[in-house]
C-alpha positions in Angstrom: 31.6 3.8 -9.2 34.8 4.7 -8.7 38.2 2.4 -9.1 38.6 2.5 -5.8 35.8 1.6 -4.6 35.6 -1.5 -7.2 38.6 -2.9 -5.9 37.8 -2.5 -2.4 34.7 -4.2 -2.9 36.6 -6.9 -4.5 39.4 -7.3 -1.9 37.0 -7.5 1.0 33.4 -8.8 -0.9 31.2 -8.5 2.2 31.9 -5.1 3.8 32.0 -3.9 0.0 28.4 -4.9 -0.8 27.2 -3.5 2.4 28.8 -0.2 1.6 27.0 -0.2 -1.9 24.0 -1.0 -0.1 24.0 1.7 2.1 24.8 4.1 0.0 21.9 3.5 -2.2 19.8 3.0 0.7 20.8 7.0 2.1 19.9 7.9 -1.7 16.7 6.1 -1.4 15.9 8.2 1.6 16.6 11.5 0.3 14.4 10.7 -3.0 11.6 9.9 -0.8 12.0 12.8 0.7 12.2 14.8 -2.6 9.3 13.1 -3.9 7.0 14.5 -1.4 7.2 18.3 -3.1 6.7 16.5 -6.4 3.3 14.6 -5.1 2.2 18.0 -3.6 2.9 19.8 -6.9 1.4 17.5 -9.2 -1.6 17.0 -7.0 -1.6 21.2 -7.2 -1.9 21.2 -11.1 -4.2 18.1 -10.9 -7.0 20.2 -8.9 -6.0 23.4 -11.2 -6.4 21.4 -14.2 -9.5 20.0 -13.2 -11.1 23.5 -12.3 -10.1 24.9 -15.7 -11.5 22.0 -17.5 -15.1 22.2 -15.8 -15.1 26.0 -16.3 -14.6 25.8 -20.4 -17.4 22.9 -20.2 -19.3 25.2 -18.6 -18.5 27.9 -21.2 -19.3 25.4 -24.0 -15.4 25.4 -25.1 -15.3 22.2 -25.6 -11.8 22.1 -27.2 -10.4 23.5 -24.0 -12.2 21.6 -21.9 -10.4 18.7 -23.7 -7.0 19.7 -23.7 -7.1 20.2 -19.5 -9.2 17.2 -19.2 -6.3 15.3 -20.9 -3.8 17.1 -18.5 -6.0 16.1 -15.6 -6.1 12.6 -16.3 -2.2 12.7 -16.9 -2.0 13.9 -13.7 -3.8 10.9 -12.1 -1.7 8.8 -13.9 1.7 10.5 -12.6 0.5 10.5 -9.0 -0.3 6.7 -9.0 2.9 6.4 -10.6 4.9 8.4 -8.3 3.2 6.5 -5.3 4.2 3.1 -6.9 7.9 4.3 -6.7 7.7 5.9 -3.3 6.4 2.5 -2.4 9.0 0.9 -4.1 11.6 3.1 -2.4 10.1 2.3 1.0 10.2 -1.2 0.9 13.6 -1.4 -0.3 14.7 1.0 2.3 13.1 -0.8 4.6 14.6 -4.0 4.4 18.2 -2.9 4.0 17.7 -1.0 7.5 16.4 -4.8 8.5 20.0 -6.4 7.2 22.0 -3.5 8.4 20.1 -4.0 12.0 21.0 -7.4 12.0 24.8 -6.9 10.7 25.4 -4.3 13.5 23.4 -6.0 16.1 25.4 -8.1 18.8 25.6 -12.5 18.4 23.9 -13.0 21.3 21.0 -11.0 23.6 21.4 -10.9 27.2 18.5 -11.3 29.5 18.4 -7.9 31.6 17.3 -8.2 35.3 13.9 -8.1 36.2 11.2 -9.8 38.4 9.0 -11.4 35.8 9.8 -12.6 32.0 7.4 -9.7 30.7 9.4 -7.3 33.0 12.5 -8.3 31.2 11.5 -8.7 27.9 9.9 -5.1 28.1 13.4 -4.1 29.2 15.2 -5.7 26.3 12.8 -3.8 23.8 13.4 -0.5 25.5 16.8 -1.4 25.3 17.0 -2.2 21.8 14.0 0.0 20.3 14.4 4.0 20.7 10.6 4.5 19.2 9.5 2.0 21.8 11.0 3.6 24.7 9.9 6.9 23.8 6.2 5.8 23.5 6.7 4.4 27.2 8.2 7.6 28.3 5.5 10.0 27.3 2.8 7.8 27.7 3.8 4.8 30.2 -0.1 4.3 30.9 0.1 2.3 27.9 2.0 -0.8 29.1 -0.5 -2.7 31.6 1.0 -5.9 33.0 -1.2 -9.1 34.1 -3.9 -7.3 31.9 -7.5 -8.9 31.2 -9.3 -7.6 28.0 -12.8 -8.3 27.1 -13.6 -10.5 23.6 -16.5 -11.0 21.9 -17.0 -14.2 24.0 -15.0 -13.6 26.5 -12.1 -12.4 28.9 -8.7 -12.8 27.9 -5.6 -13.0 30.1 -2.7 -11.3 29.4 0.9 -10.9 30.9 1.8 -7.7 29.0 0.1 -5.5 26.4 0.5 -2.3 24.9 -2.4 -0.9 22.9 -2.4 2.9 21.5 -5.5 3.5 19.6 -5.0 5.1 16.3 -6.2 9.3 16.2 -9.4 10.1 15.0 -7.7 12.0 11.6 -5.9 8.5 10.6 -9.3 6.9 10.6 -10.8 9.9 8.4 -7.9 10.8 6.1 -4.9 8.1 7.2 -2.8 10.8 8.5 -1.3 10.7 12.4 -1.2 7.7 14.3 -2.2 4.5 12.8 -2.1 2.9 16.3 0.0 0.1 17.8 -0.3 -2.9 19.7 1.8 -5.5 21.2 0.1 -8.9 23.3 2.8 -10.8 25.4 1.8 -13.9 27.2 4.3 -16.4 29.2 4.1 -20.0 29.2 5.5 -22.3 31.8 7.0 -24.5 28.9 8.1 -24.5 25.4 4.6 -23.6 23.8 3.1 -26.5 21.4 0.7 -26.2 18.8 -2.4 -25.3 20.3 -0.8 -23.0 22.6 0.0 -21.0 19.7 -3.6 -21.4 18.3 -5.1 -20.7 21.7 -3.1 -17.4 21.7 -4.2 -16.5 18.1 -7.9 -17.4 19.1 -7.8 -14.9 22.2 -6.5 -11.9 19.9 -8.8 -12.5 17.2 -11.6 -12.7 19.9 -10.4 -8.9 20.9 -10.2 -7.7 17.2 -14.1 -8.4 16.6 -15.0 -7.0 20.0 -12.6 -3.8 19.9 -11.0 -3.9 16.3 -7.6 -3.9 18.3 -5.5 -5.9 15.7 -2.0 -7.1 16.9 1.2 -5.3 15.6 3.5 -8.0 17.7 2.5 -11.2 19.5 4.8 -12.8 21.8 5.0 -15.8 23.6 7.6 -16.5 26.3 9.3 -19.2 28.3 11.9 -20.0 30.5 13.8 -22.9 29.1 15.0 -25.8 31.3 18.9 -27.3 30.7 17.6 -30.1 28.0 15.8 -27.5 25.9 16.5 -28.4 22.2 14.3 -25.7 20.7 10.8 -25.8 19.5 9.1 -28.8 18.1 10.0 -29.2 14.3 6.2 -28.6 13.5 5.4 -25.4 15.9 8.9 -23.8 14.4 8.0 -24.2 10.9 4.2 -23.1 11.1 5.6 -19.6 12.9 8.6 -19.2 10.5 7.5 -20.5 7.3 3.7 -19.7 7.4 2.6 -15.6 7.6 0.2 -16.0 10.6 -3.1 -13.5 10.5 -6.1 -12.9 11.9 -8.9 -14.8 10.7 -11.0 -12.4 8.2 -7.9 -10.2 7.5 -6.3 -11.1 4.0 -3.6 -8.4 3.8 -2.8 -7.8 7.6 -0.1 -10.1 9.3 0.9 -10.8 12.9 4.8 -10.4 14.0 4.4 -13.6 16.0 7.2 -14.9 17.8 8.6 -17.2 20.6 11.2 -16.5 22.6 13.0 -19.0 25.1 15.1 -17.4 28.1 17.9 -19.9 27.8 20.1 -21.5 31.2 23.2 -19.4 30.0 21.4 -15.9 30.2 20.5 -15.1 26.5 17.4 -14.7 24.7 16.4 -17.5 21.8 14.1 -15.9 18.9 11.9 -17.8 16.6 12.2 -16.1 14.7 14.4 -13.1 15.1 12.7 -9.7 14.5 15.3 -6.8 13.9 14.6 -3.7 15.9 14.8 -0.5 13.7 15.7 3.0 13.7 11.9 4.8 13.8 9.8 1.8 14.0 7.9 0.3 17.0 9.0 -3.5 17.3 
């Protein structure tokens, strides 16, 4: 790090810290891009050495078989290590993008105009999230308002639903679009613990029927002038717990409760930053 950068960081520590983080994050993106070629080259070498080792094995040349088989094993380990490094860099870059989004975003998010709470929230998302806006521009039919979805046990009502199914190639080879889903439900008051649990049960019932896992779940209500926040139990549960659909041990739901405040701004619990290139 140059001296000028060091002293500038001392004079303005917060800005200096972000500048240093931005530099690291930008390099991480380039390394991620370059690592793709390393990964493909390693896979090519693994396939070639694997074929050669089998050839020498069939020819009875055991010495050369062990040489190329050792290289084959080393290639498999290298692929695993490259995958671990790529996973770490992706996570680090994603987390910095979230921090940067919160730093650059406005202190208060104004409620756009619209007839219903769902319509206003969708407008907010389209303004803040370019990926979401592109999705609805290209495929407006994915957004369904006042929708009923059939679960394993019964039908469930949602004030807004966005469902994009994964591509067939994704199911076979984990390539292509993984799909996306968001469920929105309006409530007449601040939701209590039982309201949240009912919301989760309805999404769980749909998942058990159709395999549609919620990427984001939103409960939205119009707060009155006396509103002082959610109940402490509900707040702690939503913020501190990692909510997931029953039976899914690794996937979690971005569950969010949103209040439309009388002064014309949103109150988010928790706040979910809208990131460039990621659906909400």
